[in-house]
Structures are given as structure tokens and as C-alpha cells.
C-alpha positions in Angstrom: 134.0 81.9 118.8 135.9 83.4 115.9 139.6 83.0 115.3 141.4 86.3 115.2 144.5 86.6 113.0 146.8 89.7 112.7 148.8 89.9 109.5 151.3 92.7 109.1 152.3 94.0 105.7 149.1 92.6 104.3 148.2 95.0 101.5 150.4 93.4 98.8 152.7 90.5 97.9 153.1 87.7 100.4 151.0 89.2 103.2 148.1 89.8 100.8 148.3 86.2 99.5 148.4 84.8 103.0 145.3 86.9 104.0 143.4 85.7 100.9 144.4 82.0 101.4 143.3 82.1 105.1 140.0 83.7 104.2 139.3 81.2 101.4 140.0 78.2 103.6 138.0 79.4 106.6 135.1 80.2 104.3 135.3 76.6 102.9 135.4 75.2 106.4 132.6 77.5 107.5 134.8 78.7 110.4 134.3 82.2 111.8 137.3 84.4 111.1 138.4 87.8 112.2 141.3 89.3 110.1 143.3 92.3 111.1 145.3 93.4 108.1 148.0 96.0 108.5 149.8 98.4 106.2 151.8 101.6 106.7 149.6 103.5 104.3 145.8 103.7 103.7 146.3 103.1 99.9 144.2 101.4 97.2 146.0 98.1 97.9 144.9 98.0 101.5 141.4 99.1 100.7 141.1 96.4 98.0 142.3 93.6 100.2 139.7 94.7 102.8 137.0 94.4 100.1 138.2 91.0 98.9 138.4 89.6 102.4 134.9 90.9 103.3 133.6 89.2 100.2 134.9 85.9 101.5 132.8 86.5 104.7 135.7 87.4 107.0 135.3 90.1 109.6 138.0 92.5 108.5 139.7 95.3 110.5 141.9 97.5 108.4 144.9 98.8 110.4 147.0 101.7 109.2 150.3 102.0 111.1 154.0 101.4 111.0 155.0 98.2 112.9 158.4 99.9 113.6 156.7 102.5 115.8 155.9 101.5 119.4 153.1 104.0 119.4 151.5 102.5 116.2 151.9 99.0 117.4 150.2 99.7 120.7 147.4 101.6 118.9 146.8 98.7 116.5 146.7 96.2 119.3 144.1 98.4 121.1 142.0 98.6 117.9 142.0 94.8 117.6 141.0 94.4 121.2 138.2 96.9 120.8 136.9 95.3 117.6 137.5 91.6 118.3 138.5 91.3 121.9 141.4 89.0 121.5 144.2 87.7 119.2 144.9 84.1 118.4 147.5 84.2 115.7 150.2 86.7 114.7 151.9 86.6 111.3 154.9 88.9 111.1 155.3 89.6 107.4 156.0 93.3 107.1 159.6 94.1 106.1 161.8 96.2 103.9 164.9 95.5 101.8 168.0 97.5 100.6 170.6 96.5 98.0 173.9 98.2 98.2 177.4 98.2 99.8 177.4 98.3 103.6 179.9 101.2 103.6 177.5 103.3 101.5 174.6 102.9 103.9 173.7 105.6 106.5 173.1 104.8 110.1 169.4 105.7 109.5 169.1 103.2 106.7 170.7 100.5 108.8 168.4 101.3 111.7 165.3 101.3 109.5 166.0 97.8 108.2 166.7 96.3 111.6 163.7 98.0 113.1 161.2 97.0 110.3 162.5 93.4 109.9 163.6 92.3 113.3 162.9 94.7 116.2 159.2 95.2 115.2 158.6 91.4 115.0 160.1 90.9 118.4 158.0 93.8 119.9 154.8 92.6 118.3 155.3 89.1 119.7 155.9 90.5 123.1 152.6 92.5 122.7 150.4 89.6 121.7 151.8 86.8 123.9 149.4 87.6 126.7 146.5 87.1 124.3 148.0 83.9 122.9 148.4 82.5 126.4 144.6 82.9 127.0 143.6 81.7 123.5 141.5 78.6 123.0 141.8 78.7 119.2 145.2 77.1 118.4 147.4 80.1 119.1 150.6 80.5 117.1 153.2 82.8 115.6 154.5 82.7 112.0 157.4 84.8 110.9 158.1 85.4 107.3 161.9 85.3 106.8 164.4 84.9 103.9 167.1 82.5 102.7 169.5 85.4 103.1 168.9 85.0 106.9 170.2 81.4 106.4 173.3 82.0 104.2 173.8 85.8 103.8 173.8 87.8 100.6 176.5 90.2 99.3 175.2 93.8 99.1 172.3 92.9 101.5 174.4 92.5 104.6 172.0 94.3 107.0 168.9 92.7 105.4 170.6 89.3 105.9 171.4 90.2 109.5 167.9 91.2 110.2 166.5 87.9 108.8 169.2 85.8 110.5 168.2 87.5 113.7 164.5 86.7 113.0 165.4 83.0 112.4 167.3 82.8 115.7 164.5 84.6 117.5 162.0 82.2 116.1 163.9 79.2 117.4 164.4 80.8 120.8 160.8 82.0 121.3 159.6 78.6 120.3 161.4 77.0 123.2 160.0 79.6 125.5 156.4 79.1 124.4 156.4 75.3 123.8 155.3 74.5 127.4 152.2 76.7 126.7 151.5 74.8 123.4 152.1 77.9 121.3 154.2 77.0 118.2 156.5 79.6 116.7 157.8 78.9 113.2 159.3 80.8 110.3 159.1 80.5 106.5 162.5 81.3 104.9 161.6 82.5 101.4 163.9 82.3 98.4 163.2 84.4 95.3 159.5 85.2 95.4 157.8 87.1 92.6 156.8 90.2 94.4 157.3 94.0 94.0 160.4 93.7 96.3 162.2 92.4 93.2 161.1 95.3 90.9 164.6 96.7 91.0 166.1 93.7 89.2 166.3 93.7 85.4 165.1 90.9 83.2 168.7 89.8 82.7 169.3 89.7 86.4 166.1 87.7 87.0 167.1 85.3 84.2 170.5 84.8 85.8 168.8 84.0 89.2 166.5 81.5 87.5 169.6 79.6 86.2 170.8 79.3 89.8 167.5 77.9 91.1 167.0 74.2 90.4 163.3 74.7 90.0 164.1 77.2 87.3 161.7 80.0 88.4 160.7 82.3 91.2 158.2 81.2 93.8 154.8 82.8 94.0 153.2 84.6 97.0 150.4 82.0 96.7 152.9 79.2 97.4 154.2 81.0 100.5 150.5 81.4 101.6 149.8 77.7 101.2 152.8 76.9 103.4 151.7 79.5 106.0 148.2 77.9 106.0 149.7 74.5 106.6 151.5 75.9 109.6 148.3 77.3 110.9 146.8 73.8 110.9 149.8 71.8 112.0 150.3 70.1 115.3 151.8 72.3 118.0 154.6 69.7 118.2 155.9 71.4 115.0 157.6 74.4 116.5 161.0 76.2 116.4 161.4 75.5 112.6 162.7 77.7 109.9 161.3 76.1 106.8 163.0 77.0 103.6 160.9 77.5 100.5 163.3 78.3 97.6 162.9 75.7 94.8 166.1 74.0 95.9 168.2 77.1 95.6 170.1 76.9 98.9 
């Protein structure tokens, strides 16, 4: 029986790297794999990851939908059930960021960040837990978070709040699901070289590198390697928010 993994925000950046890492490892291990990859838009990035994963012999379901929408979440879950019949692993990676003073943000902007980064992850977990409780294939949940959820960031107050909430949710849900042997963990990412940092100038990036003991940004591939380690870890490893930041915080 194949393992079915749902990755949100999988068309680019960290989500894309996680999908590729999982497909590569399952191919090496000769383990059947179903991958449901989600993006808000049916763009070239989503179509290309579908092609790359198929080339690695994964059974791929391309899902176009907004995880912040209850209607879209339900529709995507139904599509997964129709194609694969079950879900074993959920990786909550989709999210958005906003840099600016809190007093300059609109109520809509605040709501969008909280919905995309926190509420959607909570709702998706609630949707898939019935599947995970029936799974025979090492069920688990992995949430992709941020160091700003650990320590907060000036001019990213709402983003920090959303990731701090995700960290607390991870710990709490892990306690709830531990008796069912379903580990729930999070990866708290530091500065990762993705498009989310495109708004930063070279000078700003250089200043950040000086603050990071490792002297560089992390890569999506490094996050993916840690995510894969969590996929294969014992279910006794649960409720952890693991920081991957080059010693920054």
C-alpha cells in the first residue's frame, strides 16, 4: 500500500524542495508514494513540480486551491480521497509574509496573514486527523514555522504572532495525538534562501549574514532534509519545534 503525503505550498521554495526530497528517497527505497501537491494557482511552477515528481515515479495529484478557504480545503481533501483513498502525512508549508509597521496594516491584511499561516494549518489538521487515525503507514504532521515565532520580529508582528501560534498549536496537538502514535512536529526556519526574501536588498541580506554565526542563509534543500528526517523518526519524537537557523537565535 502506498504512503500518501499532502504538501501545501508545494510549487516553489521550501515546499517544492520537500516534495522533491521525499520523492527521491522513496524512489531509492523502492517504496510506493502518492504525493498531493498544492498551490493557490495553476502556474508553471506547479506544473513543473508535477512533472519532476512524476519522473521520480511518484503518483502525483496536482491540487489548485487556497488553504485559507474552507471550501477549497474540503474540495482538495475530497480530490485526495477520490484519487488515493487516504492520507498518511500532512505537511503544512503554505504561508505568506508582510513587512511593515503594525499601525499601517489593514484589518484585511492582518486577517489574511493569520488565516494563511495559522488558521489554515489548524483547519487542515482537523480535516485529516480522521485519516491519520486509520493510517497504517507511520502517520504524522509536520508544520513549517519560523524563528520569528520563537522570538518575534520588529515590523513582522502579525507574521510572528501567526508562527508563534503555530508553534504552540504544534506542541498542544502533539499531546492530543501522542496516545494514537501520531507525532506532530514543527521546523522553525531561520533565514532561508527563497523568493520570500526577494524584497530584501543585497546590503540588507549581507547585514543579516553578519548576524548569523553560519554566515549564510539556509537552503530549501536543508529544510527538506530535516523534514524527511522527521518523516522517518520514531513517534516518540513529538511536540518539538526544531530550529534550523545556522545558530542565529
